[in-house]
N, C-alpha and C positions, 0 to 999 in steps of 0.2 A: 195340597195342602187342606192342613185343617185348623180351624176358626175356634175359638172360644166365645162361647155365647154368653156374655156379661148380667148379669139378671139385676134391676133396677133394686138399691136397696127398698128393705122391707119396715114396714112401724116394728118395735118392739114387740106390741101384742104377736105379730101374725110370727115373730121369731120364736118366739115362748111359746104359743102352738105349736108351733112346729118339734118343738125339743121337746113336750109334753109326752107324744109317744117315746116306750122304750127305745119300737124298731126303728123310726128316726132316728135317734140317738146312736143306736150302733150304725145304722148305716154310716152316719159323718165318721162316726172312726175307721171305719174300714178306709175312709178316701180321703184320711184325714194328711198325707203324707203321699197321694199319691193318687194319678188318677187312674178307676176300673171302668172296666165295661159292665153294664147292666146285667148281663148275663152272670157275672162275677159275682157282682153283690148278690142277685137275687140265690147263688149258689149256697151260701151261709144262712139261709132263714128256710125253714119249714112252712113256707106260704108260696101263693103261686105267685109267678113272675109277674100275672098283671097286679096283684096286691102290690107287691116289689116297686112295681112302675108306677102305682098312685103315691104309694112314699115317696117317692122321687119327684114326681110333681108338686107336691107338697113343699119337700125343702128348696126344690128351684122357685115355686113361687114365693117363698121366703127371704130367697134372695142368699140361701145358704149353701149353693150349691154352682159350679158352673157347669155347663155342658159343652163338648166338644163332638164333633162327628170325624171318624177317622174309619173311611172307607163306609164299610154299611155297621159299623157299629159307632153305637155314642160313649163317650168316657164322661166320667162327675168326678169330681175331686171338689173338695171345702172350700168355702172361701172364708177363710178366718177373723177379718175384719169385718163380714157381715156379722158377727156374735156381740159387737161392740155394742151394738144399741142394746139388747138386753142385758149384757154385764153393767152398764147404768143402772140400768133400774135399778138392778138386782144390789149394785152399789151405795143406790139412794139408801139401803136399808143396812147396809153394813154398820158404820158409823155408828149409828143408834145401837146397833146389836152389840158392839165392844163396851159403849157408855154404857148399856144394863149389868153388861158382865161383870164390869168394873167396880159397879155400883153394886150387885150381888155380893163378889167378894168382900169388898170393904164393908160391909155390914154385917156380914157372916165374921170378920175378920180381922177388927179396927187395928189399926197401926199399932204396933209396939205391945201388941197380945204377943205374949207367948206362945208357939206353934206346936212345942209339945204335949202330949196329952198330962 
């Protein structure tokens, strides 16, 4: 019987730090749709298996991956719900960015002004 190890949700800062590394983002893309063994993940990179293992540890500690044992293999899969804290932080800035864009467009192109040159 295999059992998934659930990581406790991490703070948004831990998730954002984990996502800051392009290798870790690539790992998440690889395990987004299905669980993969560590060796298969490592085969996708030009780095040592030990380096990939360290990236997997960071992702697990951030709560972004689940891990389960299947015999001697460890399988990893993305926990999409773990991205929510980071998304919430980024969403705080999004409405403000849209408001600034709207203001910039309205300043450069006032209402009623002909759009033709």
